C-alpha positions as CSV (number, residue, x, y, z in Angstrom):
1,Y,-11.2,-18.8,3.7
2,Q,-11.2,-18.0,7.4
3,R,-7.6,-19.4,7.8
4,R,-6.4,-16.9,5.2
5,V,-6.6,-14.0,7.7
6,H,-4.3,-15.6,10.4
7,G,-1.0,-14.2,11.4
8,V,1.5,-16.1,9.2
9,P,2.8,-15.1,5.7
10,Q,0.7,-16.9,3.1
11,I,1.8,-17.7,-0.4
12,S,-0.3,-19.3,-3.3
13,V,1.3,-20.9,-6.4
14,I,-1.2,-21.6,-9.1
15,M,0.0,-24.5,-11.3
16,G,-3.3,-25.4,-13.0
17,P,-6.9,-24.2,-13.4
18,C,-8.4,-22.2,-10.6
19,A,-12.0,-21.0,-11.2
20,G,-15.2,-19.9,-9.6
21,G,-15.3,-19.2,-5.9
22,A,-12.0,-21.1,-5.5
23,V,-10.1,-18.1,-6.8
24,Y,-10.8,-16.2,-3.6
25,S,-8.7,-18.6,-1.6
26,P,-5.4,-17.5,-3.3
27,A,-6.7,-14.0,-3.7
28,M,-6.8,-13.6,0.1
29,T,-3.2,-14.8,0.6
30,D,-0.3,-12.3,0.8
31,F,1.3,-13.4,-2.5
32,T,0.0,-15.3,-5.6
33,F,2.2,-16.7,-8.3
34,M,1.3,-18.5,-11.5
35,V,3.0,-20.9,-13.9
36,D,3.1,-20.1,-17.6
37,G,1.2,-22.5,-19.9
38,T,-0.7,-24.4,-17.3
39,S,-2.4,-22.0,-14.9
40,H,-5.6,-19.9,-15.2
41,M,-7.7,-17.9,-12.8
42,F,-11.2,-16.5,-13.4
43,I,-14.5,-16.3,-11.7
44,T,-16.5,-17.4,-14.8
45,G,-14.9,-19.3,-17.8
46,P,-14.9,-18.3,-21.4
47,E,-18.1,-20.2,-22.2
48,V,-20.1,-18.4,-19.5
49,V,-18.7,-15.1,-20.6
50,K,-19.8,-15.7,-24.1
51,S,-23.3,-16.8,-23.2
52,V,-23.8,-13.7,-21.0
53,T,-21.9,-10.9,-22.6
54,H,-21.4,-12.4,-26.1
55,E,-17.6,-11.8,-25.8
56,E,-15.4,-14.4,-27.3
57,I,-12.1,-15.1,-25.5
58,D,-10.0,-18.1,-24.6
59,Q,-8.7,-19.1,-21.1
60,N,-5.4,-17.4,-21.5
61,G,-6.9,-14.2,-22.7
62,L,-9.4,-14.2,-19.8
63,G,-7.3,-15.3,-16.9
64,G,-3.9,-16.5,-17.9
65,P,-0.6,-15.5,-16.2
66,A,0.1,-12.7,-18.7
67,V,-3.3,-11.1,-17.9
68,H,-3.0,-11.3,-14.1
69,S,0.7,-10.3,-13.9
70,A,0.4,-7.2,-16.1
71,K,-3.2,-6.1,-16.3
72,S,-5.3,-7.1,-13.2
73,G,-2.5,-7.2,-10.7
74,V,-3.9,-10.4,-9.1
75,C,-0.6,-12.2,-9.7
76,H,2.7,-11.2,-8.1
77,G,5.0,-13.1,-10.5
78,T,5.0,-15.8,-13.1
79,F,7.4,-18.7,-13.7
80,E,8.1,-20.8,-16.8
81,N,7.4,-24.2,-15.2
82,D,6.7,-25.9,-11.9
83,V,10.3,-26.6,-11.1
84,V,11.3,-23.0,-11.5
85,A,8.3,-21.9,-9.4
86,L,9.2,-24.2,-6.5
87,N,12.9,-23.2,-6.6
88,Q,11.9,-19.5,-6.6
89,M,9.6,-20.1,-3.6
90,R,12.4,-21.6,-1.6
91,E,14.4,-18.4,-2.2
92,F,11.4,-16.2,-1.5
93,V,10.5,-17.6,1.9
94,N,14.1,-16.9,3.1
95,Y,13.1,-13.2,3.2
96,L,10.0,-13.8,5.4
97,P,9.5,-14.5,9.1
98,S,7.6,-17.6,10.2
99,S,4.9,-15.5,11.8
100,W,4.2,-11.9,12.8
101,T,5.8,-12.6,16.2
102,D,9.1,-13.9,14.8
103,P,11.9,-11.7,13.3
104,A,12.7,-12.1,9.6
105,P,15.7,-14.5,9.1
106,R,19.1,-12.8,8.9
107,T,21.7,-14.5,6.6
108,K,25.5,-14.5,6.8
109,T,27.1,-12.3,4.2
110,H,30.6,-11.0,3.3
111,D,29.0,-7.9,1.7
112,T,29.7,-5.2,4.3
113,R,28.3,-1.7,4.5
114,F,31.8,-0.4,3.5
115,R,31.5,-1.8,0.0
116,D,32.4,0.6,-2.8
117,C,29.2,2.3,-4.1
118,S,30.9,5.1,-6.0
119,Q,28.8,4.3,-9.1
120,L,25.9,6.0,-7.3
121,D,27.6,9.3,-7.5
122,R,27.3,9.2,-11.3
123,I,23.9,7.6,-11.8
124,I,21.6,10.6,-11.9
125,P,21.6,12.4,-15.3
126,D,22.5,16.0,-15.5
127,K,19.1,16.9,-17.0
128,S,16.1,16.4,-14.8
129,T,14.1,15.4,-17.8
130,E,16.3,12.4,-18.5
131,S,15.4,9.0,-17.1
132,Y,17.5,6.4,-15.4
133,D,16.9,2.9,-14.0
134,M,16.1,2.9,-10.3
135,L,16.9,-0.8,-10.3
136,D,20.5,0.3,-10.7
137,V,20.3,2.3,-7.5
138,V,18.5,-0.5,-5.6
139,S,21.0,-3.2,-6.6
140,A,23.9,-1.0,-5.7
141,V,22.6,-0.3,-2.2
142,L,21.3,-3.8,-1.3
143,D,23.5,-6.9,-0.7
144,E,24.8,-8.3,-3.9
145,G,22.3,-10.8,-5.5
146,S,19.6,-10.1,-2.9
147,W,16.5,-8.9,-4.8
148,F,13.2,-10.6,-5.2
149,E,10.8,-8.4,-7.0
150,S,7.0,-8.4,-6.5
151,Q,4.7,-7.6,-9.4
152,P,7.5,-6.6,-11.8
153,K,5.1,-6.5,-14.8
154,F,2.3,-4.5,-13.1
155,A,2.3,-0.8,-12.5
156,K,5.9,-0.4,-13.7
157,S,6.2,3.2,-12.5
158,I,6.9,1.8,-9.0
159,L,9.2,-1.0,-7.8
160,T,8.4,-3.3,-4.9
161,G,10.5,-6.2,-3.7
162,F,12.6,-7.7,-1.0
163,G,16.3,-7.4,-0.5
164,R,18.9,-7.5,2.3
165,L,21.3,-5.1,4.0
166,E,24.1,-6.9,5.7
167,G,22.0,-10.0,5.7
168,R,18.9,-8.4,7.2
169,P,15.7,-8.6,5.0
170,V,14.2,-5.3,4.0
171,A,11.2,-4.3,2.0
172,V,11.9,-1.9,-0.8
173,I,9.5,0.6,-2.5
174,A,11.0,2.8,-5.2
175,N,9.7,5.0,-7.9
176,Q,10.9,4.0,-11.4
177,P,11.7,7.0,-13.6
178,R,12.0,4.7,-16.7
179,F,8.2,4.3,-16.8
180,Q,6.0,7.4,-16.8
181,A,8.8,9.3,-15.0
182,G,8.0,7.4,-11.8
183,V,4.6,9.0,-11.4
184,L,2.0,7.7,-8.9
185,D,-1.3,6.5,-10.4
186,I,-4.1,4.2,-9.3
187,D,-2.4,0.9,-10.0
188,S,1.0,2.0,-8.5
189,S,-0.7,3.3,-5.4
190,V,-2.5,0.1,-4.8
191,K,0.5,-2.0,-5.6
192,A,2.8,-0.1,-3.2
193,G,0.2,0.3,-0.5
194,R,-0.4,-3.4,-0.1
195,F,3.3,-4.1,-0.1
196,V,3.9,-1.6,2.7
197,R,1.0,-3.2,4.6
198,F,2.6,-6.6,4.3
199,A,6.0,-5.4,5.4
200,D,4.5,-3.7,8.4
201,S,2.3,-6.7,9.3
202,F,5.4,-8.9,9.7
203,G,8.0,-6.5,11.1
204,I,10.1,-6.0,8.0
205,P,11.9,-2.6,7.8
206,I,10.8,-0.4,4.8
207,I,13.3,1.3,2.6
208,T,11.9,3.9,0.2
209,F,13.8,5.3,-2.8
210,E,11.9,8.4,-4.0
211,D,11.9,10.1,-7.4
212,V,8.3,11.1,-8.0
213,P,7.0,14.1,-10.0
214,G,3.5,13.8,-8.6
215,F,0.2,12.0,-9.1
216,L,-0.8,11.2,-12.7
217,P,-3.3,13.9,-13.9
218,G,-6.2,13.0,-16.2
219,V,-9.9,12.4,-16.4
220,N,-9.6,8.6,-16.3
221,Q,-7.5,8.8,-13.1
222,E,-9.9,11.2,-11.4
223,H,-13.0,9.3,-12.4
224,G,-11.3,6.0,-11.6
225,G,-10.8,7.1,-8.0
226,I,-7.2,8.3,-7.7
227,I,-8.1,10.1,-4.5
228,R,-9.4,7.0,-2.9
229,H,-6.7,4.7,-4.2
230,G,-3.9,7.1,-3.6
231,A,-5.1,7.4,0.0
232,K,-4.4,3.6,0.4
233,L,-0.6,4.2,0.0
234,L,-0.7,7.2,2.3
235,F,-2.7,5.3,4.9
236,A,-0.3,2.4,4.7
237,Y,2.8,4.5,5.2
238,A,1.2,6.6,8.0
239,Q,0.1,3.5,9.9
240,A,3.3,1.5,9.6
241,T,5.3,1.3,12.8
242,V,8.3,-0.7,11.5
243,P,11.6,1.2,10.8
244,K,11.0,3.5,7.8
245,L,14.1,4.8,5.9
246,T,13.7,7.1,2.9
247,V,16.2,8.3,0.3
248,I,15.2,11.1,-2.2
249,T,17.3,10.7,-5.3
250,R,15.8,13.4,-7.4
251,K,12.2,14.7,-7.7
252,A,9.9,14.9,-4.7
253,Y,7.0,17.1,-5.7
254,G,3.7,18.0,-4.1
255,G,1.4,15.5,-2.4
256,A,3.3,12.6,-3.9
257,Y,6.4,13.7,-1.9
258,C,4.3,13.5,1.3
259,V,2.9,10.1,0.5
260,M,6.3,8.4,-0.1
261,A,7.3,7.9,3.5
262,S,8.1,11.5,4.2
263,K,9.1,12.9,7.6
264,H,5.6,14.1,8.1
265,F,4.4,10.4,8.3
266,R,6.8,9.3,11.1
267,G,9.8,8.5,8.8
268,D,12.7,7.5,11.0
269,C,15.5,8.6,8.8
270,N,14.9,10.7,5.7
271,Y,17.9,11.5,3.4
272,S,18.3,13.3,0.1
273,W,21.0,13.2,-2.5
274,P,22.4,16.6,-3.6
275,T,20.4,16.1,-6.9
276,A,17.1,16.1,-5.0
277,E,14.4,18.7,-5.9
278,I,11.8,19.0,-3.1
279,A,9.0,21.4,-3.8
280,V,5.3,21.8,-4.4
281,M,5.9,21.3,-8.1
282,G,8.7,21.6,-10.6
283,A,10.3,25.0,-11.2
284,K,9.3,25.3,-14.8
285,G,5.6,24.4,-14.2
286,A,5.4,26.7,-11.2
287,C,7.0,29.7,-12.9
288,E,4.8,29.3,-16.0
289,I,1.8,29.8,-13.7
290,I,3.2,32.5,-11.4
291,F,5.0,34.5,-14.1
292,R,2.7,34.0,-17.0
293,G,3.4,36.4,-19.9
294,K,7.0,37.0,-19.1
295,S,9.6,36.9,-22.0
296,P,11.7,33.8,-22.5
297,A,14.7,35.5,-20.9
298,E,12.8,36.7,-17.9
299,M,11.1,33.3,-17.5
300,A,14.5,31.5,-17.6
301,A,15.8,33.9,-14.8
302,Q,12.7,33.2,-12.7
303,I,13.1,29.5,-13.1
304,A,16.7,29.6,-12.0
305,D,15.7,31.7,-9.0
306,Y,12.9,29.4,-8.1
307,E,15.2,26.3,-8.2
308,Q,17.7,28.0,-5.9
309,K,15.1,29.3,-3.4
310,F,12.6,26.4,-3.2
311,C,13.9,23.2,-4.9
312,S,17.3,22.8,-3.1
313,P,17.4,19.9,-0.6
314,R,19.2,22.1,1.8
315,V,16.1,24.3,2.1
316,A,14.1,21.1,3.1
317,A,16.9,20.2,5.5
318,S,16.8,23.6,7.2
319,L,13.1,23.1,7.8
320,G,13.6,19.6,9.3
321,Y,11.9,17.8,6.4
322,I,15.0,15.7,5.8
323,D,17.7,14.6,8.2
324,A,20.7,15.1,6.0
325,V,21.9,15.7,2.4
326,I,24.3,12.8,1.7
327,Q,26.6,11.7,-1.0
328,P,25.0,8.9,-3.0
329,S,28.0,6.6,-2.4
330,T,27.4,6.7,1.3
331,T,23.7,5.5,1.1
332,R,24.4,1.9,1.8
333,R,26.5,2.6,4.9
334,R,24.0,5.1,6.2
335,L,21.1,2.7,5.9
336,C,23.0,-0.1,7.6
337,E,23.9,2.2,10.5
338,D,20.3,3.3,10.8
339,L,19.0,-0.3,11.0
340,D,21.6,-1.0,13.7
341,A,20.3,2.0,15.7
342,I,16.6,1.4,15.2
343,L,16.0,-2.3,15.0
344,G,15.1,-3.8,18.4
345,R,14.8,-0.4,20.0
346,K,11.9,1.2,18.1
347,R,8.6,0.9,20.1
348,M,5.7,2.5,18.4
349,E,1.9,1.7,18.6
350,N,-1.0,3.3,16.9
351,P,-4.0,4.5,19.0
352,P,-6.1,1.5,19.9
353,R,-9.3,0.5,18.1
354,R,-10.8,-2.8,16.9
355,H,-9.2,-2.5,13.5
356,D,-8.3,0.2,11.0
357,N,-10.5,1.3,8.2
358,I,-8.1,1.7,5.2
359,P,-9.9,3.3,2.2
360,L,-10.6,0.2,0.3
């Protein structure tokens, strides 16, 4: 177990049974993958569970790939067989440096920063209540064919994965409006927080695509510790010293806006698209509180006025919260230019202490 905390990227691939104390060896590595049909992970097996708690369950139901990839979050991905798993690992390691002292490997590519990305100008729906697929944004900005997603079945309201910009590996965190409107909850905060920590540990630049309406409200979330778990993501972004580039595509509300690599947490370059709404909360919700009791016509006028005064990205730009309002089609070029300017020149260290105390 001790070797699991050393300074090289560590990956576990579970191809068979893994039970008892042995499960903590892969659990301590940076990424854990499982093979469908042959792999299982659990502390105590079905027979022990039945004898102690009288619950009846088989190995797959207790600790199979489907459970750990979608429910527990232990597994970062599953593969249909051993051959596919090994081939995917060969692709995956090409995004990672050999150690924390080495740069991530840059590959040759003919996909330049000047590639046509005009589809991004039409990707955001006219109505803010309509969803879209953030993967379409990510794939349009990154080099063609360069996307390796981490935990695609877990906490689907946020995307985490590796890609490239002109051959350079980058770590991508993006809210996913297709699931729960891209809201942050306990699972998505933990998922993204650990991914940010990994990227920062090994010097991989972080690209954040933001469309977040806030933290998920509810008794279960509050009693489950959303304050503590949400703080993990905030802590990770705040402590990260690698280049941090953020693009706000649409909603950026309240505390969730601050958490997602905002300028207030040492973001290097923060952009917004013209469709961005940056505010404490949405115009409709805010006006229903402030102007309670107004007629529908008066309420509609107040909402329009609130949107103009407080939700426009140009208001945030005038306050220095974002660096520029950009056309979506220029996003790829801007990010590539920023990486050219920042990589190799950024020197930032956190105040010294023995180690940090992230809110576990």
